[in-house]
C-alpha positions as CSV (number, residue, x, y, z in Angstrom):
1,M,-7.3,-14.2,-55.9
2,R,-8.0,-13.0,-59.5
3,V,-7.0,-9.6,-60.6
4,L,-7.7,-7.8,-63.9
5,V,-6.2,-4.8,-64.6
6,L,-7.7,-2.2,-67.2
7,N,-5.8,0.5,-69.3
8,S,-8.5,2.4,-71.3
9,G,-7.3,4.7,-73.9
10,S,-9.5,6.3,-76.0
11,S,-9.8,4.1,-78.9
12,S,-7.9,0.9,-77.2
13,I,-8.4,-1.6,-73.7
14,K,-4.4,-3.3,-72.9
15,F,-5.4,-5.4,-69.9
16,K,-3.2,-8.2,-68.0
17,L,-5.1,-10.8,-65.7
18,F,-3.1,-12.1,-62.6
19,S,-3.1,-14.8,-60.2
20,M,-1.8,-12.9,-57.2
21,E,-1.3,-16.1,-55.3
22,E,1.1,-17.7,-57.4
23,S,2.5,-14.0,-58.9
24,I,1.9,-14.9,-62.4
25,V,0.2,-13.4,-65.2
26,L,-2.5,-15.6,-66.6
27,A,-3.6,-13.6,-69.7
28,S,-2.5,-10.5,-71.6
29,G,-3.7,-8.7,-74.5
30,L,-4.6,-5.3,-76.1
31,I,-7.8,-4.3,-77.7
32,E,-7.4,-1.8,-80.2
33,Q,-8.6,0.5,-83.4
34,I,-11.8,0.5,-81.0
35,G,-14.8,2.6,-83.1
36,E,-12.7,2.1,-86.8
37,A,-13.5,-0.5,-89.2
38,D,-10.1,-2.0,-88.7
39,G,-10.5,-2.9,-85.3
40,R,-8.1,-5.8,-83.6
41,A,-8.2,-8.1,-80.4
42,S,-5.2,-10.0,-79.0
43,I,-4.4,-12.2,-76.6
44,E,-1.6,-14.1,-75.1
45,G,-2.3,-16.6,-72.1
46,A,0.0,-20.1,-71.2
47,P,3.0,-20.5,-74.1
48,G,1.4,-21.0,-77.1
49,V,-1.9,-19.8,-75.9
50,K,-2.4,-16.9,-78.6
51,S,-5.6,-15.3,-80.2
52,V,-6.4,-12.5,-82.9
53,R,-9.2,-11.4,-84.0
54,E,-10.0,-8.8,-86.5
55,G,-13.2,-6.6,-87.6
56,K,-15.3,-3.6,-86.3
57,I,-15.2,-3.3,-82.7
58,A,-18.2,-0.6,-82.2
59,D,-17.1,0.5,-78.6
60,H,-15.3,0.1,-75.0
61,G,-18.6,-2.3,-74.6
62,D,-18.0,-4.1,-77.5
63,G,-14.0,-4.2,-76.9
64,L,-14.5,-5.8,-73.2
65,H,-17.1,-8.1,-74.4
66,L,-14.3,-9.5,-77.1
67,M,-11.7,-9.8,-74.7
68,L,-14.0,-12.0,-72.6
69,E,-15.4,-14.2,-74.7
70,M,-11.3,-14.7,-76.2
71,L,-10.3,-15.3,-72.7
72,S,-13.1,-17.9,-72.5
73,E,-12.7,-19.8,-75.7
74,A,-9.0,-20.1,-74.2
75,E,-10.2,-21.3,-70.9
76,I,-8.7,-18.8,-69.3
77,I,-11.6,-17.2,-67.1
78,G,-15.2,-17.7,-68.6
79,S,-16.5,-14.0,-67.0
80,L,-16.2,-11.6,-64.9
81,S,-17.9,-12.9,-61.6
82,E,-14.8,-15.2,-61.7
83,L,-12.5,-12.6,-60.7
84,D,-12.0,-10.5,-57.1
85,G,-11.4,-7.3,-58.5
86,I,-10.7,-5.4,-61.1
87,G,-8.0,-2.1,-61.2
88,H,-8.2,0.7,-63.4
89,R,-5.5,3.0,-64.5
90,V,-7.0,6.6,-64.3
91,V,-4.8,9.1,-65.7
92,H,-6.3,12.0,-63.6
93,G,-6.8,12.4,-60.2
94,G,-6.7,16.1,-59.5
95,E,-6.1,17.1,-55.4
96,E,-9.0,14.5,-54.8
97,F,-7.3,11.3,-54.9
98,H,-3.9,10.5,-53.0
99,Q,-4.0,6.4,-53.1
100,P,-5.9,3.7,-54.6
101,T,-9.6,4.1,-54.3
102,V,-12.7,1.6,-55.0
103,I,-14.8,2.9,-57.5
104,D,-18.4,3.9,-56.4
105,T,-20.5,6.6,-58.0
106,D,-18.9,9.4,-56.0
107,V,-15.5,8.6,-57.2
108,M,-17.0,8.0,-60.7
109,A,-18.5,11.4,-60.9
110,A,-15.4,12.7,-59.5
111,I,-13.0,10.9,-62.7
112,E,-15.7,12.8,-65.1
113,R,-15.3,16.2,-63.4
114,L,-11.3,16.1,-63.4
115,S,-12.0,14.9,-67.2
116,P,-11.3,18.4,-68.4
117,L,-7.4,18.5,-66.9
118,A,-7.2,15.1,-69.0
119,P,-9.4,15.0,-72.0
120,L,-7.6,12.6,-74.0
121,H,-7.3,10.2,-71.0
122,N,-10.2,10.1,-68.1
123,P,-13.3,9.5,-70.4
124,A,-12.0,6.6,-71.9
125,N,-10.6,5.3,-68.5
126,L,-13.9,6.2,-66.8
127,A,-16.0,4.3,-70.1
128,G,-14.1,0.9,-69.0
129,I,-15.2,1.6,-65.5
130,R,-18.8,2.1,-66.9
131,V,-18.9,-1.1,-69.0
132,V,-17.7,-3.2,-65.6
133,V,-20.5,-1.6,-63.3
134,E,-23.1,-2.5,-66.1
135,K,-22.4,-6.3,-66.8
136,S,-21.1,-7.0,-63.4
137,P,-22.1,-4.2,-60.8
138,K,-21.1,-6.3,-57.7
139,L,-17.7,-6.8,-58.8
140,P,-14.7,-4.2,-56.9
141,Q,-13.2,-1.9,-58.8
142,V,-10.6,0.6,-58.0
143,A,-9.4,3.2,-59.7
144,V,-5.4,3.6,-59.4
145,F,-4.4,7.4,-60.3
146,D,-1.5,8.4,-62.6
147,T,-1.4,11.3,-60.2
148,A,-1.6,10.1,-57.0
149,F,2.2,9.3,-56.3
150,H,2.6,12.6,-56.7
151,Q,0.5,14.2,-54.4
152,S,3.6,14.5,-51.7
153,I,5.2,17.2,-53.6
154,P,5.2,20.6,-51.8
155,K,3.4,23.6,-52.6
156,Y,6.2,25.7,-53.6
157,A,7.3,22.9,-55.8
158,Y,3.5,22.1,-57.8
159,L,2.7,25.7,-58.0
160,Y,2.8,28.0,-61.2
161,A,3.8,31.5,-60.7
162,L,0.5,32.8,-62.1
163,P,-2.1,34.5,-60.3
164,Y,-3.1,32.7,-57.5
165,Q,-6.8,32.5,-58.6
166,L,-6.5,30.1,-61.2
167,Y,-5.3,27.7,-58.8
168,E,-8.1,28.1,-56.2
169,Q,-10.6,28.7,-59.2
170,E,-9.4,26.4,-61.7
171,H,-7.2,24.3,-60.4
172,V,-4.1,25.3,-61.9
173,R,-1.1,23.6,-60.8
174,R,1.5,20.4,-61.5
175,Y,0.2,17.6,-61.0
176,G,2.6,14.9,-62.4
177,F,2.3,11.4,-64.2
178,H,3.8,8.2,-64.3
179,G,3.7,8.0,-60.8
180,T,2.6,4.1,-60.8
181,S,5.3,3.4,-62.5
182,H,7.6,6.0,-60.3
183,H,6.7,4.4,-57.2
184,Y,6.9,0.7,-58.6
185,V,10.7,1.7,-59.7
186,A,11.7,3.0,-56.7
187,K,10.5,0.5,-54.3
188,A,12.1,-2.6,-56.8
189,A,15.5,-0.7,-56.7
190,A,15.1,-0.6,-53.2
191,V,14.7,-4.1,-52.5
192,Y,17.3,-4.8,-55.4
193,L,19.9,-2.5,-53.2
194,E,19.4,-4.5,-50.1
195,K,18.3,-0.7,-48.2
196,K,14.8,0.8,-47.1
197,L,13.1,2.9,-49.6
198,E,13.2,5.7,-46.4
199,S,16.9,5.7,-46.5
200,L,17.4,6.7,-50.1
201,N,17.2,9.5,-52.4
202,M,16.2,8.6,-55.7
203,I,16.0,10.3,-59.8
204,T,13.7,8.2,-61.9
205,L,13.3,8.7,-65.7
206,H,10.5,7.1,-66.9
207,L,11.4,6.8,-70.7
208,G,9.0,5.8,-73.2
209,N,6.9,7.3,-76.2
210,G,5.5,9.6,-72.7
211,A,8.7,10.7,-70.8
212,S,8.8,12.1,-67.2
213,A,11.6,12.3,-64.5
214,C,10.9,12.1,-60.5
215,A,13.1,13.2,-57.8
216,I,12.3,11.1,-54.7
217,R,13.2,11.3,-50.7
218,A,12.6,9.0,-48.4
219,G,10.1,6.9,-50.8
220,E,8.0,10.2,-51.7
221,S,8.0,12.0,-54.7
222,V,8.9,15.6,-54.1
223,D,9.4,16.9,-58.1
224,T,8.6,15.9,-61.1
225,S,8.9,16.8,-64.9
226,M,5.4,16.6,-66.1
227,G,2.9,19.3,-64.8
228,L,-0.8,20.0,-65.6
229,T,-1.0,17.8,-68.2
230,P,1.6,15.0,-69.5
231,L,2.8,17.6,-72.0
232,E,5.4,19.5,-69.8
233,G,8.7,18.5,-69.0
234,L,11.6,16.1,-71.2
235,I,11.4,15.6,-75.2
236,M,8.8,12.8,-75.8
237,G,7.6,10.7,-79.0
238,T,5.4,13.0,-80.2
239,R,5.3,16.0,-77.6
240,S,7.5,18.9,-77.2
241,G,7.8,19.1,-73.9
242,D,9.2,22.3,-72.3
243,I,9.2,24.9,-74.3
244,D,9.0,29.1,-74.0
245,P,4.8,30.0,-73.6
246,A,5.5,32.6,-75.9
247,V,5.9,30.3,-78.9
248,L,2.1,29.7,-79.2
249,F,1.5,33.7,-79.0
250,Y,3.8,34.3,-81.9
251,L,2.1,30.9,-84.1
252,A,-1.2,32.4,-83.2
253,R,-0.5,36.0,-84.5
254,E,2.0,35.3,-87.2
255,K,-0.2,32.2,-88.7
256,G,-3.3,32.1,-87.4
257,S,-3.1,28.9,-85.6
258,S,-6.2,28.1,-83.5
259,I,-5.9,26.5,-80.1
260,D,-6.8,23.0,-81.7
261,E,-4.0,23.6,-84.2
262,L,-1.9,24.5,-81.5
263,D,-2.6,21.8,-79.0
264,A,-2.3,19.0,-82.1
265,L,1.3,20.9,-82.7
266,L,2.4,20.5,-79.3
267,N,1.2,17.0,-78.7
268,K,0.9,15.0,-81.8
269,Q,3.8,16.4,-84.0
270,S,6.4,17.8,-82.0
271,G,8.7,15.8,-79.9
272,L,10.9,13.3,-81.8
273,K,8.8,13.3,-84.7
274,G,8.6,16.5,-85.2
275,I,12.8,16.8,-84.8
276,C,13.5,14.0,-87.2
277,G,10.1,12.7,-88.7
278,S,10.1,9.3,-86.4
279,N,8.9,8.7,-82.9
280,D,10.4,5.2,-83.0
281,M,14.0,5.2,-80.7
282,R,15.0,2.0,-82.6
283,E,15.1,3.7,-86.0
284,I,16.1,6.8,-85.0
285,T,19.3,5.0,-83.8
286,D,19.6,3.3,-86.8
287,R,19.4,6.4,-88.7
288,A,21.5,8.0,-86.3
289,L,24.2,5.8,-87.1
290,E,24.3,5.7,-90.6
291,G,24.7,9.4,-90.8
292,D,21.1,10.8,-90.5
293,E,21.7,14.5,-89.1
294,R,18.3,15.2,-87.8
295,S,18.4,12.0,-85.9
296,R,21.6,12.3,-84.4
297,L,20.2,15.9,-83.8
298,A,17.0,14.3,-82.1
299,L,19.2,12.2,-80.2
300,E,21.7,15.2,-78.2
301,M,18.1,17.1,-77.5
302,V,16.8,14.7,-75.6
303,S,20.1,13.7,-73.6
304,H,20.4,17.1,-73.4
305,R,17.4,17.4,-71.6
306,L,17.6,14.3,-69.5
307,K,21.1,16.2,-68.1
308,K,19.2,19.2,-67.3
309,Y,16.6,17.5,-65.4
310,I,19.2,15.4,-64.0
311,G,21.4,17.9,-62.4
312,A,18.3,20.2,-61.3
313,Y,16.7,17.0,-59.3
314,T,19.9,16.5,-57.8
315,A,19.6,20.1,-56.7
316,V,16.3,19.5,-55.5
317,L,17.1,16.4,-53.4
318,G,20.7,17.7,-52.3
319,R,22.4,14.1,-52.5
320,V,21.2,11.6,-55.0
321,D,22.2,7.4,-54.2
322,V,20.3,6.0,-56.8
323,L,19.5,7.0,-60.7
324,V,16.9,4.9,-62.3
325,F,16.0,4.6,-65.9
326,T,12.9,2.7,-67.1
327,G,10.1,2.3,-69.8
328,G,10.9,1.1,-73.1
329,I,13.4,3.5,-73.9
330,G,15.4,4.2,-70.5
331,E,15.3,-0.4,-70.6
332,N,16.5,-0.5,-73.9
333,A,18.4,2.6,-75.1
334,A,21.8,1.9,-74.0
335,Q,23.2,4.8,-76.3
336,L,21.1,6.9,-75.0
337,R,21.5,6.0,-71.2
338,E,25.5,6.8,-71.8
339,S,25.1,10.2,-73.4
340,S,22.5,11.1,-70.7
341,C,25.1,10.4,-68.0
342,A,28.2,11.7,-69.8
343,G,30.2,14.3,-68.1
344,L,28.2,13.7,-64.9
345,E,31.4,11.9,-63.6
346,E,33.2,14.9,-61.6
347,G,30.1,17.0,-60.5
348,L,27.4,14.8,-59.8
349,G,29.2,11.5,-58.9
350,I,27.5,9.4,-62.0
351,K,29.7,7.3,-63.7
352,I,28.4,4.7,-66.4
353,D,30.6,1.3,-66.9
354,L,29.8,1.0,-70.8
355,E,30.6,-2.3,-71.0
356,K,27.8,-3.2,-68.4
357,N,25.0,-0.6,-70.0
358,R,25.7,-2.6,-73.2
359,M,25.2,-5.5,-72.2
360,R,21.6,-6.8,-72.7
361,K,19.6,-8.3,-69.8
362,S,16.4,-9.0,-68.1
363,G,15.6,-7.7,-64.8
364,I,16.9,-5.2,-62.9
365,F,20.8,-4.4,-63.7
366,T,23.7,-2.1,-62.4
367,I,25.1,-0.1,-65.0
368,S,27.5,2.0,-62.9
369,A,31.3,2.0,-62.3
370,E,32.3,0.8,-59.1
371,D,33.9,4.0,-58.4
372,S,30.3,6.2,-59.3
373,R,28.7,7.6,-56.2
374,V,25.4,7.3,-57.5
375,K,24.5,3.7,-58.2
376,V,22.6,3.9,-61.9
377,L,20.3,0.8,-62.4
378,V,18.0,-0.2,-65.0
379,V,14.7,-1.1,-63.7
380,P,11.8,-2.7,-65.8
381,T,8.8,-1.4,-64.9
382,D,5.2,-3.3,-64.4
383,E,2.7,-0.9,-64.2
384,E,0.0,-3.0,-64.4
385,L,1.4,-5.4,-61.6
386,E,1.7,-2.4,-59.2
387,I,-2.1,-1.7,-60.3
388,A,-2.9,-5.2,-59.4
389,L,-1.0,-5.0,-55.8
390,Q,-2.8,-1.8,-54.9
391,T,-6.0,-3.3,-56.0
392,M,-5.5,-5.8,-53.7
393,M,-4.7,-3.6,-51.1
394,A,-7.7,-1.2,-51.8
395,I,-10.3,-4.0,-51.9
396,S,-8.6,-5.6,-48.6
397,S,-8.4,-2.6,-46.4
398,A,-12.6,-1.7,-47.7
399,H,-13.2,-5.1,-45.9
400,Q,-11.7,-4.7,-42.5
């Protein structure tokens, strides 16, 4: 069974093609700067098979056509008809979608209807779906929603203390994101520890340019840091995370900032970039070691916010068995892992082995000390593989 996973952004398409029987990646790639003059497409197949093209890519349709052309040239697949299904990462499923869903016209309409909740993401996700429908209308497609894993969060945890009619009429509530990643690493951690997922309480930290924390009890999300949108919660690459909402009123009054300007401020100009001018964790860490005060401050702020969420979710869960670091930063930034757990030894039972933490390894590995009450793991995430697995299961269920 061959499954293609598409993650369509507003100006990009990230893809990965899996052979599910052999559990291998046949090809992966990125179509970027769609709609701009200097577009770029790249694919990687078997070792030594790499192809890059540059030039204008008008829209998502052109991008997918170019992807197929390059896959054909590399003799990986000749057309969409050779696939058994396509899985799409769809950011927002609102309250309507609790699990991977085979796409039909009703599902497409629902994704479009939910676009105001994720205006930067859902329209782009939908564009990729529509292109495939035009090119190969009988090919099964599955939507895997970033929000679905968090649908188990209880009402008292997902509601905001706002007038209740805003929830009833405008669907204002916490939805949470990165659900595919949190679910994948939780399952992988349980397998690694040779424990049943249902027997474990976990805190998972997905740390990349976007970052979120999740409290997982017996395999189900019971709280998460992102909210109505991916803006709430941890400090991120360019997003502020938690702030006093009155900051926005203040800036609107004192500076005359518009809604669009405030949106750009919090989503694109804040976070690590706002503090020290860069959202590249490697660069920030290097600059901090060289004595740059702002970079050092940025790292301290990030680890402080992480500690607050670790502590809060320990209280929510009552007992924590496993703490997981994942995502590009979580998997590679040893210093941040160390600083985020420093001081949590006695109160929370989280103790890092500094030597284990600083070793560079592939795959899952333990970084907690032998006498740590909580197991601390680094678990590489693979959202695309999780989407492919969920796509295969959804298609199989639909055929039963």
